[in-house]
C-alpha positions as CSV (number, residue, x, y, z in Angstrom):
1,M,-67.5,-61.3,-0.8
2,P,-65.2,-63.8,-2.6
3,E,-63.2,-62.5,-5.5
4,A,-65.0,-63.1,-8.8
5,V,-63.5,-65.4,-11.4
6,R,-61.9,-63.2,-14.0
7,P,-61.6,-63.7,-17.8
8,D,-58.3,-64.4,-19.5
9,P,-57.8,-61.5,-22.0
10,G,-56.1,-64.0,-24.5
11,L,-59.0,-66.5,-24.3
12,H,-62.0,-64.3,-23.5
13,P,-61.5,-61.0,-25.3
14,E,-65.3,-60.5,-25.8
15,V,-65.8,-60.8,-22.0
16,V,-63.0,-58.4,-21.2
17,A,-64.5,-55.9,-23.7
18,A,-67.8,-56.2,-21.9
19,G,-66.3,-55.2,-18.6
20,G,-65.5,-58.7,-17.5
21,D,-69.1,-59.8,-17.3
22,L,-70.0,-63.0,-19.3
23,V,-73.7,-62.3,-19.2
24,S,-73.2,-58.9,-20.9
25,A,-70.7,-60.4,-23.4
26,L,-73.1,-63.2,-24.4
27,R,-76.0,-60.7,-24.8
28,R,-73.7,-58.5,-27.0
29,A,-72.7,-61.5,-29.1
30,A,-76.4,-62.5,-29.6
31,E,-77.4,-59.0,-30.5
32,G,-74.6,-58.7,-33.0
33,M,-75.8,-61.9,-34.7
34,G,-79.5,-60.9,-34.6
35,V,-80.4,-63.8,-32.3
36,D,-82.9,-63.5,-29.5
37,L,-81.9,-65.7,-26.6
38,G,-84.6,-64.5,-24.2
39,A,-83.5,-63.8,-20.7
40,V,-79.8,-64.4,-20.0
41,R,-78.9,-64.9,-16.3
42,G,-75.8,-65.0,-14.3
43,A,-75.0,-66.9,-11.1
44,D,-78.0,-67.5,-8.7
45,S,-76.2,-65.6,-5.9
46,P,-74.8,-62.1,-6.4
47,T,-72.0,-63.0,-4.0
48,D,-71.0,-66.2,-5.8
49,R,-67.4,-66.1,-7.1
50,W,-68.8,-67.2,-10.5
51,R,-71.2,-64.2,-10.7
52,L,-69.3,-62.7,-13.6
53,A,-68.2,-66.0,-15.2
54,I,-71.4,-67.8,-15.9
55,A,-74.3,-67.1,-18.3
56,R,-77.5,-69.2,-18.4
57,V,-80.3,-69.4,-20.9
58,E,-83.5,-71.3,-20.2
59,G,-85.1,-73.7,-22.7
60,E,-88.1,-76.0,-22.5
61,R,-86.0,-79.0,-21.6
62,G,-83.7,-77.3,-19.1
63,W,-80.7,-75.0,-19.0
64,F,-78.0,-73.9,-21.4
65,S,-75.0,-72.4,-19.7
66,V,-71.6,-70.9,-20.7
67,T,-68.8,-70.6,-18.2
68,L,-65.2,-69.4,-18.1
69,P,-63.2,-72.6,-17.3
70,Q,-61.6,-72.1,-13.9
71,N,-58.1,-72.9,-15.1
72,G,-58.6,-71.2,-18.4
73,R,-57.6,-74.3,-20.3
74,E,-60.4,-76.8,-19.7
75,F,-61.4,-78.5,-22.9
76,R,-58.5,-76.6,-24.4
77,R,-61.0,-73.9,-25.4
78,G,-62.0,-70.5,-24.1
79,Y,-65.5,-71.3,-23.0
80,H,-67.3,-74.3,-21.5
81,V,-70.8,-75.0,-22.8
82,F,-73.1,-77.1,-20.7
83,L,-76.6,-78.4,-21.7
84,W,-78.8,-79.8,-18.9
85,W,-81.9,-81.8,-19.8
86,V,-83.8,-81.8,-16.5
87,G,-84.1,-85.3,-15.1
88,A,-82.2,-86.9,-18.0
89,G,-78.6,-85.7,-18.0
90,D,-76.2,-83.3,-19.5
91,A,-73.9,-82.7,-22.4
92,Q,-70.7,-80.6,-22.5
93,V,-68.2,-79.1,-25.0
94,G,-65.5,-76.5,-25.2
95,V,-65.8,-73.7,-27.7
96,D,-63.4,-71.0,-28.8
97,D,-65.8,-68.0,-29.1
98,L,-69.1,-66.7,-28.0
99,E,-70.6,-66.7,-31.5
100,T,-70.5,-70.5,-31.5
101,A,-72.0,-70.6,-28.0
102,V,-74.8,-68.3,-29.2
103,E,-75.5,-70.7,-32.2
104,M,-75.7,-73.6,-29.7
105,A,-78.0,-71.7,-27.3
106,Q,-80.3,-70.8,-30.2
107,A,-80.4,-74.5,-31.3
108,W,-81.1,-75.6,-27.8
109,R,-84.0,-73.2,-27.4
110,A,-85.4,-74.3,-30.8
111,G,-85.4,-77.9,-29.6
112,M,-82.5,-79.4,-31.5
113,K,-82.0,-83.1,-30.6
114,F,-78.8,-84.2,-28.9
115,S,-78.0,-86.5,-31.8
116,E,-78.2,-83.4,-34.1
117,F,-75.9,-81.5,-31.7
118,Q,-73.4,-84.3,-31.9
119,A,-73.6,-84.4,-35.7
120,R,-73.2,-80.6,-36.0
121,W,-70.6,-80.2,-33.3
122,P,-68.8,-83.6,-33.0
123,S,-66.8,-82.6,-29.9
124,F,-69.9,-82.6,-27.7
125,R,-69.6,-85.0,-24.8
126,I,-73.0,-86.7,-24.8
127,D,-73.8,-89.6,-22.6
128,G,-75.3,-92.6,-24.4
129,L,-78.2,-92.6,-22.0
130,L,-79.2,-89.1,-23.1
131,L,-79.3,-90.3,-26.7
132,A,-81.4,-93.3,-25.6
133,H,-83.8,-91.0,-23.8
134,E,-84.2,-89.1,-27.0
135,R,-84.9,-92.3,-29.0
136,G,-87.4,-93.5,-26.3
137,E,-85.1,-96.5,-25.5
138,A,-83.8,-95.5,-22.1
139,V,-85.1,-98.6,-20.3
140,A,-83.3,-101.0,-22.7
141,F,-80.2,-98.9,-22.7
142,Q,-80.1,-98.7,-18.9
143,W,-80.7,-102.4,-18.4
144,Q,-77.7,-103.1,-20.6
145,R,-75.6,-100.7,-18.7
146,V,-76.7,-102.3,-15.4
147,R,-75.9,-105.8,-16.7
148,D,-72.5,-104.5,-17.7
149,T,-71.8,-103.0,-14.3
150,P,-68.6,-104.3,-12.6
151,H,-69.3,-107.2,-10.2
152,D,-67.8,-105.3,-7.3
153,L,-70.7,-102.8,-7.6
154,I,-73.6,-105.1,-8.1
155,D,-73.9,-108.9,-7.9
156,P,-74.8,-110.1,-11.5
157,E,-76.9,-112.9,-9.9
158,I,-79.6,-110.5,-8.8
159,V,-79.3,-108.4,-11.9
160,E,-79.9,-111.4,-14.2
161,A,-82.7,-112.8,-12.0
162,A,-84.5,-109.4,-12.1
163,Y,-83.9,-109.1,-15.9
164,A,-85.5,-112.5,-16.4
165,A,-88.7,-111.2,-14.9
166,P,-90.7,-109.4,-17.6
167,A,-92.4,-107.1,-15.1
168,L,-89.1,-105.9,-13.8
169,R,-87.4,-105.8,-17.2
170,A,-90.0,-103.3,-18.2
171,L,-89.0,-100.9,-15.4
172,F,-86.0,-98.5,-15.3
173,P,-83.2,-100.0,-13.2
174,L,-80.7,-98.3,-11.0
175,V,-77.7,-99.5,-9.0
176,S,-77.1,-98.0,-5.5
177,H,-74.6,-99.3,-2.9
178,G,-74.9,-102.8,-4.2
179,S,-78.7,-102.8,-4.4
180,L,-80.9,-102.9,-7.4
181,Q,-83.6,-100.2,-7.6
182,F,-86.5,-99.7,-10.0
183,S,-88.4,-96.7,-11.2
184,R,-91.8,-96.4,-13.0
185,Y,-90.4,-93.6,-15.2
186,T,-87.0,-92.9,-16.7
187,H,-86.2,-89.4,-15.5
188,D,-84.7,-88.5,-12.1
189,P,-85.6,-88.7,-9.3
190,C,-86.9,-92.3,-9.3
191,S,-90.4,-93.1,-8.3
192,H,-89.6,-94.6,-4.9
193,D,-92.7,-96.8,-5.0
194,V,-91.2,-100.0,-6.2
195,P,-89.4,-102.3,-3.7
196,S,-85.7,-102.8,-4.1
197,L,-83.3,-105.8,-3.9
198,H,-80.4,-105.7,-1.4
199,P,-77.6,-108.2,-0.6
200,L,-77.6,-109.7,2.9
201,F,-74.5,-110.1,4.9
202,G,-73.5,-113.8,4.8
203,G,-75.6,-114.5,1.7
204,G,-79.2,-114.2,0.5
205,W,-81.2,-111.2,-0.5
206,A,-83.6,-108.7,1.1
207,V,-86.6,-107.1,-0.6
208,R,-87.1,-103.6,0.9
209,A,-90.2,-101.5,0.4
210,G,-90.0,-98.3,-1.6
211,V,-90.1,-95.0,0.3
212,N,-93.6,-94.5,-0.9
213,R,-94.8,-98.1,-0.3
214,S,-94.4,-98.5,3.5
215,E,-97.4,-100.8,3.6
216,V,-95.4,-103.5,1.8
217,P,-93.7,-105.9,4.2
218,D,-89.9,-106.3,3.9
219,R,-88.8,-109.9,3.2
220,D,-85.5,-111.8,3.2
221,A,-84.9,-114.6,0.7
222,A,-82.3,-117.3,0.4
223,T,-82.0,-117.0,-3.4
224,A,-82.2,-114.2,-6.0
225,A,-85.1,-116.0,-7.7
226,E,-87.1,-116.1,-4.5
227,A,-86.4,-112.4,-3.9
228,V,-87.5,-111.4,-7.4
229,E,-90.6,-113.6,-7.2
230,Y,-91.7,-111.8,-4.0
231,L,-90.9,-108.4,-5.4
232,V,-93.0,-109.0,-8.5
233,S,-95.9,-110.1,-6.3
234,V,-96.0,-106.7,-4.5
235,L,-95.5,-104.4,-7.4
236,P,-97.9,-101.4,-7.4
237,E,-101.1,-101.9,-9.3
238,G,-100.8,-101.0,-12.9
239,C,-97.0,-101.0,-12.6
240,G,-95.0,-100.7,-15.9
241,P,-93.8,-100.5,-18.4
242,A,-91.8,-97.5,-17.3
243,V,-92.9,-94.2,-18.8
244,E,-90.2,-92.4,-20.9
245,G,-89.9,-89.1,-19.2
246,P,-90.7,-87.5,-15.8
247,A,-93.2,-88.5,-13.1
248,E,-95.8,-86.1,-14.4
249,L,-96.4,-88.4,-17.3
250,L,-97.6,-91.3,-15.1
251,T,-101.3,-91.9,-15.4
252,N,-101.7,-94.2,-12.4
């Protein structure tokens, strides 16, 4: 069994007082504040070296976790707080004490918005896409991010050609290895039922069927406009606009 990550007595006195176990320390802090965090879990594996240095609390949107930074100085704080909204992204911050972590965990479980987290605790690192998800504007935000992607990662010609097509502009775009992908909803993983656009060696573009649309013939095109026109013609029935959220919200 690997040696467990140990707390720094100067940075993590509450954990040291709880026998070196962060789960126990977080429970104690919550009890002392009169806060019910529900079940507090440690590492998934009892043999994981982080078994004493991570505490997780579940909420409706996903996980809230507190860890002891491996080098003891990450974020220049004693504890690393991590919020994970399943399928949407994460937010992180360093805090000095477990009482602050308990306040954050309580707010997370109560459904506090990321924008409110940012207002209350300005040090939170929150990706702009997370905030766009929260506003219901993830598609527009992601399109702007894709259009701003460096040219060595995606050819702007195909991005702009796709953006000019209303049917594709209504979908959630993603860039992968120089290709432009589309999803019918905004949360991960993508829907895999919309064809994608790939650059061809030597010039031109290829339209490749989605993983779940094997009946759609692949096609090569000399120009971005031709590739986009073909892709639009083979979109799934009732496709778009993209649903804000996970696949379960699709109705067709």
